[in-house]
C-alpha positions in Angstrom: 0.0 0.0 0.0 1.5 3.4 -1.0 2.4 6.1 1.5 1.0 9.6 1.5 2.4 12.9 0.2 1.7 15.8 2.6 2.1 19.3 1.3 3.3 21.3 4.4 3.5 25.1 4.2 6.2 26.8 6.1 6.3 30.3 7.5 7.0 33.1 5.0 9.0 35.0 7.6 7.6 34.7 11.1 8.3 31.3 12.7 5.3 31.9 15.0 3.0 31.1 12.0 3.8 27.4 12.2 0.7 25.5 13.2 0.3 22.5 15.5 -0.9 20.4 12.6 2.1 21.4 10.4 4.4 20.5 13.2 2.7 17.2 13.9 2.8 16.3 10.1 6.5 17.0 10.0 7.0 14.9 13.1 5.0 11.9 11.9 6.1 11.6 8.3 8.9 9.1 7.3 11.0 11.7 5.5 10.9 15.4 4.3 11.4 16.5 0.7 12.9 20.0 1.0 13.6 22.7 -1.6 16.7 23.7 0.4 17.7 21.2 3.1 19.7 23.9 4.9 16.7 26.2 5.2 14.5 23.3 6.4 17.1 22.2 8.9 16.8 25.6 10.6 13.0 25.1 10.8 13.4 21.6 12.2 15.9 22.9 14.8 13.4 25.5 15.8 10.8 22.8 16.3 13.2 20.4 18.0 12.6 17.8 15.3 15.0 15.4 13.5 14.0 13.9 10.2 15.7 12.3 7.2 15.6 14.8 4.2 15.7 14.5 0.5 16.4 17.4 -1.9 13.6 18.4 -4.2 14.1 21.7 -6.0 13.5 23.3 -9.4 16.6 21.9 -11.1 16.2 18.3 -9.9 12.4 17.9 -10.2 12.6 15.0 -12.6 15.2 12.8 -10.9 14.2 13.9 -7.4 10.5 13.4 -8.2 11.1 9.8 -9.4 13.1 9.0 -6.2 10.4 10.4 -4.0 7.7 8.5 -6.0 9.6 5.2 -5.5 9.7 5.7 -1.8 6.0 6.6 -1.6 5.1 3.5 -3.7 7.2 1.6 -1.2 4.9 2.7 1.6 6.8 5.6 3.1 5.1 8.9 3.9 6.6 12.2 2.7 6.2 15.8 3.8 7.0 18.2 1.0 8.2 21.7 2.1 9.6 24.7 0.3 11.8 27.5 1.7 8.7 29.5 2.6 5.0 29.3 1.8 2.8 26.6 0.3 4.4 23.9 -1.9 3.3 24.0 -5.6 2.2 27.7 -5.4 5.0 29.3 -7.4 7.3 26.8 -5.7 8.3 23.2 -6.4 5.6 20.6 -6.0 3.2 20.8 -9.0 4.9 18.0 -10.9 5.3 15.8 -7.8 1.6 16.1 -7.1 0.8 15.2 -10.7 3.0 12.2 -10.4 1.3 11.1 -7.2 -2.2 11.6 -8.8 -1.1 9.4 -11.8 -0.1 6.6 -9.4 -3.1 6.8 -7.1 -0.9 8.0 -4.2 -2.9 10.0 -1.6 -2.0 13.7 -1.4 -3.0 15.8 1.6 -2.5 19.5 1.6 -2.1 21.2 5.0 -3.5 24.7 5.3 -0.9 27.4 6.2 1.1 30.4 5.1 0.9 31.7 1.6 2.2 35.1 0.6 -0.4 35.8 -2.1 -3.4 35.4 0.2 -1.7 37.4 3.0 -1.0 40.2 0.6 -4.3 40.2 -1.1 -6.3 40.3 2.1 -4.5 43.4 3.3 -4.2 45.1 -0.1 -7.3 47.3 0.0 -8.1 46.2 -3.5 -11.1 43.9 -4.6 -10.6 40.3 -3.3 -13.8 38.6 -4.7 -12.1 37.6 -8.0 -8.4 37.5 -8.6 -5.8 35.9 -10.8 -2.3 34.7 -9.6 0.3 35.5 -12.2 3.4 34.5 -10.2 6.8 35.8 -11.4 7.0 37.6 -14.8 9.4 36.2 -17.3 12.9 37.7 -17.4 12.9 37.5 -21.2 11.6 40.8 -22.5 9.5 39.2 -25.3 7.9 36.6 -23.1 7.2 39.3 -20.5 5.5 41.5 -23.1 3.4 38.6 -24.3 2.3 37.9 -20.7 1.4 41.5 -20.0 -0.4 41.8 -23.3 -2.6 38.8 -22.4 -3.7 40.7 -19.3 -4.8 43.9 -21.0 -8.5 43.1 -20.7 -8.2 41.4 -17.3 -10.9 42.7 -14.9 -9.9 40.6 -11.9 -7.3 41.8 -9.3 -3.9 40.5 -10.4 -1.1 39.2 -8.1 2.6 39.0 -9.0 5.7 38.0 -7.1 8.9 39.9 -7.6 12.5 40.0 -6.4 13.9 43.3 -5.2 16.5 43.7 -8.0 13.8 43.3 -10.7 11.1 45.5 -9.0 11.9 48.8 -10.8 11.9 47.2 -14.2 8.7 45.3 -13.5 6.9 48.5 -12.3 8.1 50.3 -15.4 6.7 47.5 -17.6 3.4 47.5 -15.7 3.2 51.2 -16.0 3.5 50.9 -19.8 0.9 48.1 -20.0 -1.7 49.5 -17.6 -1.2 53.2 -17.3 -0.1 55.5 -14.4 -3.5 55.7 -12.7 -4.0 51.9 -12.1 -4.0 51.2 -8.4 -1.4 48.9 -6.9 -0.5 47.6 -3.4 3.1 46.8 -3.0 3.6 44.4 -0.1 7.2 43.9 1.2 8.6 41.5 3.8 5.3 40.1 4.8 5.1 38.8 8.4 8.7 40.0 9.1 10.0 42.8 11.2 10.1 45.4 8.4 6.7 44.4 6.9 5.4 47.3 4.7 2.4 47.8 2.4 2.4 50.7 0.0 -1.0 51.5 -1.5 -0.5 53.8 -4.4 -0.8 54.0 -8.2 1.6 52.6 -10.8 2.8 56.0 -11.8 3.7 56.9 -8.2 5.1 53.5 -7.5 7.5 53.6 -10.5 8.6 57.1 -9.5 9.1 56.0 -5.8 11.3 53.0 -6.6 13.4 54.9 -9.2 14.8 56.8 -6.2 14.6 54.1 -3.5 16.5 50.8 -3.5 14.0 47.9 -3.1 14.8 45.6 -0.2 13.2 42.3 0.7 10.7 40.1 -1.2 7.7 41.7 -2.8 4.1 40.7 -3.6 2.3 43.1 -6.1 -1.5 43.4 -6.0 -2.6 45.2 -9.1 -6.2 46.5 -9.7 -8.1 44.9 -12.5 -9.5 46.9 -15.4 -13.0 48.1 -15.7 -15.6 46.2 -17.7 -16.3 47.8 -21.0 -19.5 49.8 -21.0 -21.8 49.2 -23.9 -23.4 52.3 -25.4 -27.1 52.6 -24.9 -29.0 51.9 -28.2 -30.6 54.8 -30.1 -34.4 55.2 -30.1 -34.4 53.7 -33.7 -32.4 50.6 -32.6 -34.6 50.1 -29.6 -37.8 50.4 -31.8 -36.3 48.0 -34.3 -35.7 45.4 -31.5 -39.3 45.9 -30.4 -40.6 45.5 -34.0 -38.5 42.3 -34.4 -40.1 40.8 -31.3 -43.6 41.8 -32.4 -42.9 40.0 -35.7 -42.1 36.9 -33.6 -45.6 37.0 -32.1 -45.0 38.8 -28.8 -47.5 41.4 -27.6 -46.4 45.1 -27.5 -46.2 44.9 -23.7 -44.0 41.8 -23.7 -41.8 43.1 -26.6 -41.2 46.4 -24.8 -40.4 44.6 -21.5 -38.0 42.2 -23.1 -36.2 44.9 -25.1 -35.9 47.1 -22.0 -34.3 44.2 -20.0 -32.0 43.3 -22.9 -30.6 46.9 -23.3 -30.9 48.1 -19.7 -33.5 50.7 -20.5 -36.4 52.1 -18.6 -39.5 50.1 -19.6 -41.8 53.2 -19.1 -39.5 55.4 -21.2 -39.3 52.8 -24.0 -43.1 52.5 -23.9 -43.5 56.3 -24.3 -41.1 56.2 -27.3 -43.1 53.3 -28.8 -46.4 55.1 -28.4 -45.0 58.3 -29.9 -43.8 56.5 -33.0 -46.9 54.3 -33.6 
């Protein structure tokens, strides 16, 4: 019988964010698959835990994934952790989860720290609908293609960015979305120097052209407005009514349906109809 893969989030800065269930999972598993074993060792020392570890990171995902899969198929349980945050969310784990799913290996995700939800909830921007875009590509062409695909995006957009690339990224976002688009720039979340700058793209680009960015950043960008359809002219509205009359609807029902379709006042449309008939 195969073992279980546990996806265990780790604190994104404040070690106090480790939960009892996260600690118990790390304690009970047979081994830990870590993005960086040195970083994970510090966490285990903080928790007074000792566990065998295997390396699983971006550049060894194929070989490392197969080795972990073999141990899971052999009945061992594994806790997958990254350096910070939730595994498989812009961090190693997606491919390993897919491997487990293909081999009917149970996967249990433990709730816990994730920078994108921490930033979004404190951003002051709409949270009902959002899209996580992760890190923008370093290649200028691929970055432009990515941003072009978001031109009509109405949902709040979330990006991760490293400090040394932040000014260039803000400059690209400024070109793509304009200076008045609102943005919340979240820095060093849960850490001592946590900071949230709620501003516009124009002001943000100007600010970081004079200030050296420090720490890790989550960018929460306001979505665009839905395009507004122009109200139909009187002639267009009457043509729509006439078409419905031709389909057998009564004048009352044709006017009601046309008003609903175009967002018009039913009484006003009725007056227009009477005046022209």
